[in-house]
N, C-alpha and C positions, 0 to 999 in steps of 0.2 A: 349605108352598108351595115352599120351597127344595128340599125332597126331591123334590117332583114335577118341578120343573124339571131336577133332576139325572138323574132316571130318563129323562125325555124326551131329554135331551142324550145319555145313554148309548145309548138306542135308536137315535137318529139316527147316532151314531158307528158302531154295529154295522151299520147299513144301508149306510153309506158303505164300510166295510171289505168287506162282502159284495159290493157293487157293484164295488169295485176288483178283488177276486179274479176276478170274472166277466169284467171287462174285460181282465185280464191273462192270458188264455188259457184260461179255463174254458169248458166246452162249453155252459153255460147262458146265455151271453151272447146277447142278441137282436141280430139283424142287420137292417139296413134293406134295402129293395128296391134302392136304389142300390148298396149293397155287394154284393148278390147279382149284379146286372148286371155290376159291375166284375169280380167273381170269374170269371164266365163269359167275359168279354172277355179276361181274362188267360189263361184256358185256351186260347182260340183263338190268342192271341198266342204261347203256349208251343208249340203245334203249328206255328205259323209259324216259330218258332226251330228246331225239330228238322227241319222239312222244307226251308225256304228258307235260313236262315242257315247251318246245318250242311251242307246239301246243296250249297250254292254258296258255300262258305267263301272269304273274301277278297273277295266281291263286295259289291254295294250292299245286299243283304238284311240283313246284320248290322247296318248302320247304321239301316235302316228299323225293324227289330225293337226295338232299344234306344231309338230315338227315340219310338216308340209306347209303349214301357214307361215312359219318362219322362213322357209326356203323361198316360197313365192313372194313373201315380203322383201327378201333380199334381192330377188330378181327385179321387183318393182323399183326398189331404191337404185339399183344399177341402171335400169332403163331411164329413170328420171335424172340420173347424173348427180345424186347427192354426194357431198363430201362426208365421209364417215370417219370420225375420230377413233383413236385406239380404244378409249373407254367404251364407246358405243359398240365397237366390234367385240370386245370382251363380254359386254352385257348380252349381246346376241348369242355368243357361244355358251354362256351360262344358261340362257333360256332354252337353247336347243339341247343342252346336256340333260336337263331335267325331264325332257321328253323320253329319255331312255330309262327312267325309273321303273316302269312296268316290267322291263326285262330282268331286273334284279330283285323285285319286290312283288309278293303275291297279295299284299294288303290293299284292298280296294280303297280304303280311306286315304292312305298315304299316296296312292296313285292318283286319286282325284285331287288331292291337295297339291301334288306336284304339277298336274296339268293346270290348275288354277294359278299357281305361282308362275308358270311359263306365260300364261295369258297376261298377267299383271306386268311381267318384265317386257313383253313385246309391246304392250300398250304404252308403258313408260318410255321405251325406246323410241316409239313413234313421236311422242311429244318432245323428246330431246332432239330429234332430227329437225323439228320445226323451230328450234331455238331455245328451249328450256335448258337451264344449267343442269348438268348431270349430278344428281345427289347434292344439290345446293340447299340453301336455307329454306327454300319453298318446295322441298321434295314432296311433302304430303299433299299440298295444294296442287302441285303439278300432276301427281298420280291421280287424284280425284278428277281433275280436269281431263286427263287422258282417257279415263273410263267413262265419265258421265257427260262430257261436253264435246270433245273433239270429233268423235265419229258422227255426231248428228249435224255438224257443220258441213259435211260432205255426204249426207245420208243417201242422196240420189245418184252418187257418182258411179256406182256399179252399173245400173241400167243405162245411164248416159254413155258410158264407155262401150257397153255391149252394142249399142245402136250403131257403132262404127261399121259393123258388118252390113247393116241395112243401107248405109250411105255409100258403100263401096260396091259398085256394080259388078266388078270382077269377082270379089269374094262372095257376094250374094248369089251370083250366077253359078259359081262353083259349088256352093252349098246346095243350091237347088238341084243341080245335076246329080250330086251325090245322093240326095234323098230320093229323087225320081228313079235313079238307077237301082237303089235298094228295093224300092217298091215294085219295080218292074221284074226284078229277079226273084222276088219272094215266091210266087207260085211255082216257077221252075225249080228253085232251090228246094222247096218243100217236097216236090215230086222226086227229085234226085235223092234227097236224104232218105225218104221212106223206101225207095227202091234198093238203096244200099243196105238198109236195115233188114229188108226181106231176103236179100241175097246172102247175108252172112250172119249166122247166129251169134258169133263172138262179138262182132261189131254192134249188133243189136243189144247184147247184154251190157257192153261198155257204155253205150249211149243211155240205156235205161238207168244204169248206175249214176251216170252224170246228171240225168234229169232228177233223180231222187235227191242228189246233193244240192241241187239248185232250189232256192226258196220259192215257194208258190206265191203268186201275187196276192197281196192282202190290201185292204182299204187303208191300213195304217201308213202305207207308202205315200198315199195322197196327202195325209196329214203331215208326214215328215217332209214332203216336198214343199208344202205350204209354209211350215215353220222354218224351212231352210232359207226362205226369202228374207225375213228380217235379220237372220244371222248373216246372210250375204251382204245386205245393206250396211249392217253395223261394222263388220270386219273390213270390208273394202272401203267403207267411208272413213274408218279410223286410219287406214293405210294412206288413203288419198289426202287426209288432213295433215299429213307431214309436210305438204306444200304450203300450208298456212304460215304466213310470216308472223311470228309471235313476238309481241313487244313486251309482255310481262304476264305474271300470273293473274288469275281472276281475283284471288284473295290477296290483298296487300298486308302481309304480316307486320311489316314495320309500321304501317299506319295505325295499327291497333294498340300500340304501346303508349297509352295516354294516362294510365293510372299512376298516382304518386307512389314512388317506391316504398316510402315509409308505411303506407296503408297496407301493402302486400306483406311486408315483413312483420307488421304487427299482427296480422291475421295468421301467419304461419307459426309465430313463436309459441302460442299455446299448444299447437299440434306437436311441435318438437318436445315440449315439456312433458306432454302426455306419453309420448313414445319412450322417453327416458324413464318415467315412472312405471310404465307398462313392462319394459324389459327388466327393470330392477325387481319388481314384484314377482314376475314370472320367470326369473332367471333360472331357477332349478328346473322348472318345467321345460323351458326351451333348450337347455343344455343337457338334459338327461340322456338324450340319444347319443351324444358324443362319447359317453362312457359305456354305451351298449346296454343301458338299463331302461326299464319301463316303469313309469309312475304306476303305483298300485291301483289307482282307480280307473285305469285305461287298459283296453285290449290293444293289440298291435294295430288292428284296422282302425279303431276309433282314434288312436293316438296320431296315426299318420294322416287320416282324413281331416281331423280337426285342425291340425297344423297347416294343411294345404289350403283350406278355405280361409283361414285367418290370413295366410300369406297373400292370397289373391285379393282380398279386400284391402289390405294395407298397401300392397303394391299398386293397385289401381288408383287408390287415393293419392299416393305419393306421386305417381306419374302425372295425374291430373293437376296436382298442386304445382309441380315443377313446370309442366307445360303452360299453365296459366301465368306463372311468374314470368316466363320467357316471352309470352305472347302479349301480355297486357301492361306490365310494369315499365315505367320509363327507364331509359338507360343513360349512359354518359353521352356527351355531345358527339363523340366519335362512334357511337353505336355499340360500344363494348359493355358487357355487364359490370355492375359495381362489385366491390369486394363483398358486400353484404349478401348479394344474390348468390355469389359463388359459395359463400359459407353455408347458406341455407340449403342450396342444392346438394352440397356435399354431405351435410348432416342428414337430410332426408334419404339420400341414396345410401349412405352408410348404414343407417338403421334398417333399411330394406334388405341390403346385402346380408346383414347379420341374421335377420329372420329367415332369409332364403337358405343360408348355409345350415341353419338349425333344421329347417324343414327337409332339406335334402338328406341330412344325417338321419332323420327319423324315417324317411322313405327307405334308405339303405338298410336300416334296422328291420323294417317291415319286410323287405324283400329277402333278407337273410333268413328270416323265420318262416315266411309263408310262400316264398317263391315269386317268380316274375309273372306278370300279366301285361297285356298291352296297355291297359289304363295306367298301371304303375310306371311303366316306361314313359308314356306320354307326359304324365305329370312331372316326372323327374326331368325330362327334356325341357318342358315348359319352364320349370323353375330355373334350370341352367341358363336358358335364354334370357329370362328376366335378370338374373344375376349379372350376366355379361352386359346387358343394356345399362344397368345402374353403375357398373364399374366404368363403363365408357362415359357416362354422365359425369362421374367424379373426375376422370382423366381430362375431360373437356374443360373443366374449370381451371386447370393449371397448365394446360398446353394449348397449342393451336390445332388440336385434333378436330377434324371435320366429323361431327357426330353422325350425321345421316349416312355418310359414306362408310364409316367404320361399323355402324350398326347393320347396314346392309351386308357388308362382307361377312361379319360375324354370324348373322342370321343365316346367310346362304350356306356357309360352311357347316353350321350345326344342322341345318335342314338337310343338307346333302348327306351328312353322316346318318341321320335318321332314315332317309329314303333309300340310300344305296347299301345299307348294312344288312339287308334282309332281316329286319327286326323280328318278324314272326319266327323265323328259323333260329335266331339268336335266343329268343325266349324259350323255345322248345328245347334247344340244346342245353341251356342253363338248368332248366327244371329237371331234365333227365339226368344230367351229370350230378346235380345236387342230390338226387335220390340215390343214384348208384354209389356215391361216396358217403352216404349216410347223413348228409347235411339236412335233407328233408325226409321226414318219416313216411309221407304219402305222396302220390302223384295225382294231381288234379287233371283227370282225363277230359273233363269238360272244357278246361282251358286249352288243352292240346288240340282237341277236336275243332275248336273254333279258330285255331290258327291256320287251318287249311293245309294246302299242299306243301308249304314250307316246313311243316312239322312231320310230314310223312316219314322221312328218313330217320328221324329221332324216335318217333313212336315205335318204329320197326325194331329199334335196338332193345326195347323193353319186352318184346315178345319172348325172349329167352331169359327173363329175370328169374332169380332164385325163388322169389315169392310166387307161388303158383297163382294166387289170386290176381296179383299185379300182371303176371304174364298173360292170363286169360283176358283180363280187361284190356290189355294192350292189343291183343289179337282182334278182339271185337271192335275196339276203337279204330284200328288200322283198316279193317274191312269197311266200316262205316265211312271213314274218310275217303277211301278209294271209290266207294260208291257215289259219294257226294261229288268228288272230283270229276267222275265220269259224266256227270250231268252238265258240266260247264263246257262251253265251246273251246276246242283245242286251239283255235286260231285267236279268238278274242281274248283269251286268258293265258296265252302263251307266256312263259317266263322260265328262266334258268332253274330256279328252285323247284318249279313244278315238274320240269323234265327230269331232274335228278330224283325227286321224290317218287315219281311214278315209274321210274326205271328199276326200282328195287324189287 
C-alpha cells in the first residue's frame, strides 16, 4: 500500500512539473478565450502606440496608450487570479496617475518623460508580481531584468494566445460569418449610401465634411502596422512573464562583496581630503551666492553654469564611490555595514549636499536677475533631487531606512510636482509678473514663445503694457503663438492650459 501511494505521489509530482514547464513559456500551454481577446486588444493598442503615441510624440496619446496598457494589464492579472499586495496596487495607481500628465502640461519633453516613467513602473510591477521584492535591495537589478529579460522569456505568447480563435470552431465560424456578411453587404451598402447622398444636399455636405476629416490612406500605415508587431510581442510577453516563478535576481549583489574593507577605505580617504581642501580654498566662491553677491570675474550665467557642471561631476563621482563601496566591500558577518563605511558614506554625502545647496543658491541668484527658463528650472529640480538622495543616504547610515523605497517615493513626489505644476505656465507667469513689478527690466519674448500654449494667457497680459515697444512685441508674439498653436492637432495635443490659453 505504501508503495502504491508513493507511485501515485510521484506521478502527481511529474504532472505538476510538466504543467509548470508548460506554464513557464512552453508552446503546449492552453490559453483561455479571455487571454486570446486580451492578446488581440494588445495588438490594437500596439498599433495605437506606433501610429498615435509616436506620431504625435509629446501629446496626450502617449498617456492614453499607457493608461489603457495598465488597464488591460490589470484585467489580465484579474483573469489569471494573481494575489495583489497593497504596495503593488499603490504602484499601479501611481503609474496610471502619471498618464494624466498631458492634461495639465503642454511641455512635450515632460509628457514624454512621464510616459516613460509609467512604462518603467508597469514593467517593475510585472516582475514584482512574479516574486521580486518590492523596492528591495535588488531594486536596480530587478528593474533591468524586468525591461531587458522578462518580456523575451514569453516573447511569442501574444500570437500563441491569439491562435485560440483558430482552435475554437465556434469562434472561428462566428468571425468567418461576420467577415462574409460585411463583404456581401458592401456593394449594396455603397449603393444605398450614394443614393442617400444624391437625394439630400445637406446629408451630402455632412458626409463630405466627414470624409475630409478622415485621414487618407498612406503607405506609412503599413510600416506602423509592421512595427506594431514587435511592440505587441514585447508588451504582451512582459505581461505574460508575470507567471514566471522567480527564485532570485539575475545579478547577485551580495556575492560581489569580496574586496577587503580596508582597501576601499584607503582608496576613499584621499578623495575626502581633497574635498575638504577644495571647499576650504573655494569657500568664498561657493558661498558668495548666499549673500546675493557675484564674484567680480563672473557673469550671472557663467557663475551658475560653472557651479552646475562642477556639481554634476562631483555628484556622479560620489554616487559611484558610494555604490562601489556598498557593492564590493566586505561587510560584517550579519551583512550590516561597518562603522567605517557609514562614516565614509556620510562624509561623501555631506560634502555633496553642501555643494548642491551652494549651486541652488547660485541658480536662485541667476533667476532673480535674469528670469526663469525651462533649462534653469530643470537644473534646479535635478539638483534638488540629488540633494534629497544624498540626504537619504546619510539617514540610511543611522536608521533602518529602506533607501530604495524612500528614494522612489521622494523622486515620484518631486517628479509629480514638476509634471503636474504646468511648469511652462509657471515660468511665463513669473517672468511677466517680474517685469510688471519692475524686478526684470526686459521681457525675453523668445523664451515666452518657446513655452507654447501654456504661456498664451500670460503673454496676452503684456499687450496693454505701458511701454509701447513691449506692448507691440507682446501682440506680435501672441499672434505668432496662436498661429503656431493652430498647426497642432486639437485632439493629440489637448490640455487644460491649451484650452485656457486659446480661449482668451
